[in-house]
N, C-alpha and C positions, 0 to 999 in steps of 0.2 A: 480725601482729596476731591476737589471739584472735578466734574466730568462734563464732557462735551461729546456729542454724536456727530461724526462726519461721514457722510455717505453710508449710513447704517452701521458704522463701527463706533462703539463706545470707547472713548479715550480719556484717561486721566491726564491732568495738566497742572502746572503751577501758575499762580497768579502772575500776570504780566506777559505770559506767552501769547503769541499771535496764533490765529487759527491755522495758518499754513505751517508754522513751526510745530504745532501739535500733530498735524497730519503727517509731516515728515518723520517725527519721532515714533510714530505708530504705524509706519509703512502704509499709510493711506495715500494713494497716488492722486496728487493734484498738480496739474501742469503750471509751470512758472518759468520766467526768464530772468527778470530783473532782481529777484530776491536772492540774497546770500546771507548766511547766518552772521558773518563778520561785518557786514556793511549796513549803512543806513538804508531806509526803506522808502523809495520814491513812488512805489505802486503805479508804475507807468506802463508796464507791458500789457496789463489788463487781461491776461489769459487765465489768471487764477480766480477770477470773479466767481462768487458763489451766492446762493440764496440763503440768507441767515434767518432762522426762526429762534426766538428767545422768549422765556417766560415774561409775561407782562404783570408786574406787581399791582398795577391799577385794575387788572381784570382777573383777580384771584389766581395769578400765576399761570394763566393759560398760555400755551405756545401761540405766538403770533409772529407773522413776518415783520422783520425790522424794515423801516423806511418804506412801508407799503409794498414790500416784496422786491424792491430795487436790488439788483445785484451789487455786492460789495467786494472789494479786494480782500481776499483772505490773508494776504501777506501783511496788511497793516491794520486789520481789525482784531482787537483783543478778544481772546477766548473768555467766555463767561459760563458759569455753572448752569447746566440745563440747556444750553444752546443745542440746536439741531441745524447742521449745515449741509447744503446740497451743492455739489459741483458736478453731479452727474444727471441732473434733471433736465428736461427739455430746454429751459431758458438758459441754463449755464452752458449746455452743450452747443446751443445756437451761438452763444457769445464766443466760445472757443473756436468754432468753425469760422466765424467772422474775423476774429483776431488773426488766425492763421492765414486767411485769405488776404488780409491787408499786409501782413508781413511779407507774403510771397509776391505781392504785386510787382515790386521792383527788384526782387531777388533774382540773380542770374541762375540759369539752369546749368550750372557747371559742376554738379556733384561728381561726375566721373573724374574730374581733374583736381578736385578740392582735397587738400590734406586732411580736412576735418571729416570727410566722408567715412562713415562707419562708427563715429563717436559724436555725431552732430545731433544736438537736441532739436534743431529745426527739422531735420529729416525725421527723427522719431516722432515728434509731435505732429508733423504733417501727415504721417501715416496713421497716428492714433486719433487725432482730433481734427484734422483738416478735411477739405473736400476732395473728392476724387478727380475733379477737373478744374481748370482755371477758366474764369469768365472774363479775364482781363484781356483786352484786344489792343490797347494802345501801346506806344513805345515805352520801354522801360527807361528809368533814369540811370545813366551811366556815370560811374565815379572811378577815379584812378586808384591804382595800387600805389602805396606810399611806404617809404622807409622811415620808420618811427625812431629807430635807434640801433644800437649794435646787435640786438638780438631779435627784434620784432618787426615784421611787415604787417601792414594793414591793407586788406582788400575791402575798400570802403563800400562797394556796392553789395557786399554780403552782410553788412552790419545791420542789426535790427534795433539799434539804439537802446539796448538794455542799460547802458551806462555803468555796468559793473566795473569796467576798467578805469573810468573816470573817477568813480568813488574810491576805488582801491588806491590810486596814486595820491588822492587827497587825504584819505582817512587812515590808511595803513602805512604806505611808504612815506607820506608827508611831503612829497616833492611836487605834486600837482602838475606834472608835465602834460597830461591829457585833458582836453576839454572838448565841448561840443561847438562846432563852428557851423554857421548857416542856420536857416530856418526851414520848417516844413519838410517837403521831400528832398530838399537840398542839404539837410543837416548831415554832418559827418564828424567822426572823431578825428582829431588831429592834434599836433603839437604846435606850440608857438614857434615861429621861424627862428632857427638857431638854438633851440632848446630841445635836444633829443630826449627820448625816453631812455634814461641811463642812470638807474639807481641800483642799489645792491640786490633788490628783490623784484626788478622790473619784469622778468619773464613770467611771473605769476599771473599776469594779465592774460597770457595765452591759455592757462588752465581755466581762468574765470570765464573766458569768452564762450558762450554756449553754441556759437556757430563758427563758420570758417573765416571770420573777419580778421582776427589777430593770429598770426601764424609764426611759428618758430623758424628763424632763418636756418638754424643748424639742422633741423629735421625736414625742411622743405623738400618735397618730392623724393625723400629718402626711402620710404617704405610704406606700404599700405597697412593701416592700423590693425586690420583683421588678421594679418600674418604675425603680429607681435604677441609674444607671451610675456606676462608680467610676473616677476619674482619679488617677493617682499624682502627688503633689505634696509640697511642703516647707512647714513652718511659715512663714507669711508675716508674723508679727507679733512674734516674739522671735528672739534670737540662737542658739537651741538647734539649729536645723536638723532638728527632729523630722520623721521621715518620716510622712506622712499620706496618706489617701485622701479626696478630695473626692467625696462622693456627691451626685448631682444628677439632675434630670429636667426636660426641656423648658426648659432654659436657666436653671434656678433651683437654687441650692445648698440642700440640706436638712440635711446633717450632715457632720461631719468625723470620721473614724475613724483610729486609729493603724495604721501599717504597721510590721511588725517589722523592726528594724535593730539588731542586737546591738552595733554599734559606736557608735551615736548615741543612740537613745531606747529601745532594747530593745523592750519590748512596749507602752510607755505613752506617753501625752501628758498634759499638764496641762489642767485645766479651762479655763484662760485661752486656750490654743490651741484647744481643742475648741469653745468658744463665741465665739471672737473673730473670726468671719467675717461677722457681721451687716452690717458697713459695706459689704460687697460689693454689697448690694442696697438699702441705705437711704440716702435723702437725697443721691443722687448729683447732681453737676452734669450737666445734660442738653444743654448746647450751649456752643460757644465764645463768648467775649465780646471786644469791643474798646471802648476808652474813647473816647467822642465827646462833646464839650461837657461834660466833667467827669463823665459817667456811663457805666457799662458797658452796652452794647447787645448783644443777641444777634446773632450773625453766623454765616457758614459757615466751615468750616476754610480754604477758599481765601482768603477775605477776611482771616481772622486771620493766616494765613501771610504774605500780602503785606505787611500792616502791621507784623508782627513783624520781618520781614527788613528792611523800610525803616527802622524805628526803630533796630534794631541796627547797620545800616550807617551811619546818620546819627551815632550815638554814636561809632563808630569814626572817621568822617570828621572829627569835632570834636576828635580827639586823646585821647579818654578810653578807658579800658580796659573790657573786659567781664568780669563775674564769672559763673561757672557754679557753682551749688550743686546737687549731685546728692544726692537723698534716699537714706538707707540702706534705705528701703523698696523701692527699685527694684532690678531685676535687673542683673547684670553687663553684659548685652547692652544694656540701656537706657543704662547709664552710658557705654559705649563709643560708641554712636551720638550721644549728646548731646555728648560731649567732641569728637568729630569735627566736629559742627556748630559748636560754639563756636570751635574752632581754625580752621575754615574762614572764619568771619566775622571773627575777630580773632586772628591768630597770637600776639599778646601776652596773650591772655585768661588769667585766673587761675581755678583750680579750687578747690572746697571740698566736703567731705563734709557733708551736711546734719545737722541736729540728731539726736543719738542719745539717745533717752530711756532713763532708768534708773529702776527702781522696786524698792525693797527690796534684798535681798541674794540672792546665789546660794544655792540650797538643793539638797542631794543626797538621793536615795533609793536603796536602802531604808534603813530606820532605822539610824543609826550611820555611814552612808557620808559622805564629804566630797567636794566638787567636786574633780575630778582623779583620784579613785580609779578603778581599773580596774573596769569593770562597773557604775559608778554612773550613775543617771539624774539629770540635773541640770536644775533649773528656773533659768533665767538671769534676773538682774535687768535685763540689757540688752534693751530692747524694740524691737529693729530687726534684721531678718534678714540684712542684707548690708552692714554698715558696712565690713568687711574687704575684701569683693569690690569695692565701689565704690572704695575707696582704692587697691587693687591696680591697677584699670583706669586710674584717673586718673593715677597715678604713672607708668604706662607711656608717657605723653606727654611725659616728661622735664620736668615742671614741678613746682614746689613745690605741695603740696596742703595747704590750710588746714583746720583744724577749723572747726566752725560758729561758735563764739564769736569766733575770730580774724577770720573773714570778716565777721561782723556789725560788729566794731569798725572794720574797714577801710571798710565801707559807710558807717557813721555818720560817718567822717572825710572822706567825699566823694572817695574814691580811684577810684570807678567811675562811669561814665556810663550803663552798661547792665548788666542782670542777667538771667540765665535761672535761674529758681528752680523747684524741683520739690518736691512735697509727698507725697501718696499715703499719709498717715498715717491710722489709724482715728479719731484724735481731733485736737483742736487742738494744733498743734506749734510755733507761734511766739508770742512775747510781743509786747506792744504796742510796745516799744522797737525790736525788729527791724522791725516793720511800718513804724514812723515813719522808719527809716533809708532806706526806699525812696522817700521823698517826691520827691526830685529825681533819681531814677534811672529810666531807661526800663526797665520790668520786664515780662518775659514769664513768666507763671506757668503751670506745668503741674501740675494737681491733680485730685483725684477728687471732693472735697467742698468746700462753701463754708467757707472758713476766714478768719481775720483778715487775712492777707496779701492776699486777693482785693480788699479795699477800696483797696489801693494799686497794684494791677497795671494796666498799660496794655493788655495782651493776656492773656486767660485761655484756655488750651487744656485740653480735658478728657482726662485720662489713664485708664489701666486698672489695676484691682487685680491682684494676683498670680494670682488665680483665673481671670482672663480672658486670660492670655497665657502663653507658654512662656518659659523662661529658666533662669538658674542663680543660686544664692545661695551665699555662703561663710560658714559658721557660725562660732561662737566657737572651735571647735577647728580652724579653717582647712581644713575639708573642703568642697570645692566639689561641690554636688549640683544636678542638673538637675530641673526640674519641667515638667509638661505643662499646656497650657491645658485648663481644665475646662468653662467655660461661655462663650458668646459675649460679646463686649465689649458693655458697656452702650450703649444708643442714643446716637449722636452723640459717641462717645468712641473713642479709639485708644490702643494701647500707646505709651509714651513713645518707644520705639525707632522705631516707625512715624512718629511726629511728626517726629523728627529726620531720618529718611530722606527724608520728604516735603520738608522744608525744604532739605536738602542738594541734592535733585534740582532744586528751584526755583532755588537759587543757581547751579547749573551750566547753567541755561537750559532745562531740561526743563519741559514744561507738562503739566497734567492733561489727559487725553483728554476728549472731549465725552461719551463714554459711561462711566458709572461701572462699575467692576468689582464683581461680586456674588459673595460667598462664601456658599455654602449649607452649613449644618451640620445633618446629619440626626441627631437624638437618638432612638435607638430601642433596643429590647431584644427578645428573643424573646417572642412573644405580645403585643406592644404595637404600637399604631398609630404609625407614624413621625411625627415632628413636624419640620418644616423651619423653621429660624430663619435669616432672611436678614439679613446685615450688609452694608450698602452702604458701601464705602470708595472714596474718590477719591484714588488714589495712583499714582505712576509705577512703583513697585516695592514689592511687599508684603514686610513684615518676616518673616524666618524665623530662629528662634533658632539652629539648627544652622549655617546659612550664616554668621550673624554670628560665631559662635565660630571658625569656620575663618578668617574674615577677620581676627579678632583675633590668632589665632596667627601668621598671615602678616605682620601689621603690626608685631609686636613679639615678640622672643624671650621676654620676661618673661610674655607672655600665652599661651605655648605650653601651659601647664597646662590651658587651657580646651578643648584637644583630647585631651591625654594623661592628665589626672588628674581629669576630671569623672566623678562617680559617677552613673550613669544609673539610673533607677528599675527595680527588678526586681519583678515581680508574678507570683504563681502564678495561672494561669487554668485552672480545672478545672470542666468542665461535664459532668454525668452525666445521662442520661435518667431520667425518673421511673419508667419501667417497663423491664423486661428486654427486650432485643431478641433475637429468635430468627431465625436465618437459615433460610429455607425451601428 
């Protein structure tokens, strides 16, 4: 392969790659603002300029400076075999200091109140490449804060005109809401009057902005970023399988950010996924219930378990069958443990995949792409993260697996005497006719929010959202991906797999101990006072996602993929000190 040397580091590359791209792929640090792998290259921020030397075929291949030693933009200059590039020599460093000085001339000194502080490339580069003092004495140009659309504010006087956002709306979203208005130091990013920044992936411009110009309305002044902890996760509300990071503090989710995965979501997530987590903390069921004298009464898990097992056994003893409906919002591990439970209670139990919501049509980005195209980012109409994974797990029990509509018809026809029904949807998921079909069926409902079916349930057990547990989802492309638990489970709730494990243990004669087990989760970051969140669980065996996957692989050859083909989250953890450390 051809090779190029950048700042003393020899790097291999493929023909057609730019110098900056090669540097990024080989962890050679070169500063840049306007460049992004997915966008066109304007070469306008000028901080990535470097001195390029290349073999001269007219002079026996000797290394000579290109263009007489003039600095060239590494983001738009093709790498060539034998090149030697310097972005750390005196000329390049002087350019970097000059560029930073120009960028900061009109930039306001509002870092203490800026939401981007702590993850701002202007701050970082000012420290690494800028001057220690400002020589600018004149008045700064002032520009107004503007509302660009439903999700984004722009603080125009912080903008450095990298134009990433403008190129994104034109080249990826294909909607072109943003453009540059004005000239010179009066230039600013804005929308055309009456045309807001409002497309399905609009909030990605917030992630693209290297400074604090484009800000998330939902996150504005909510939390300092250095207090946030990031947990790798997977989109929990659609079939896309988008890789995300759940950023949280003290047991509360504050925002979702995309994780780069070139095979799934590339660099992006939809606004639907980005803001679709609010149900994790809102209007949650706070305790289990049991029906007594026609009304639901609050109770403990132990009481609910006992009555649920008794009711399910009674239905089996009367010669009726049990139906298990596993929501596609649950993980594969949840589905496996629930199926084990239903099969233990009634070997003749039938299984069904819960309601799979659809809304709209599949849509692909960038502009002109179609679903299925290589390199396309797809927004799926299917609004359930794990319909395929749930079906895969249920089918491994060698039983016919119904879809939701077929199961609802069999329920309405009176074919079942008992049902274990799971929800966990962000919104209402069952119509009144399905709820009415449960009138004469002993129903154990596991859900996270109060929904229509709860009015017909005999036992209600409180489940956990995907952010509160670990597991795996299988997306629309049949990729199985693992995710981690981000925040502690809501009070008096348990993961569905844990509920199934508890009931299986009780069926085998195990009893809860007199002393409850306590799980302490310490939520801390450097420079922060640790916060301990205690979750009290009363269980004989605690659920562990990895252990469950190994059990699944041993139980069925068809489930071996949950050991061999699970895509585990990969995150780059880079921590650098704020000041240079010198050994004494």
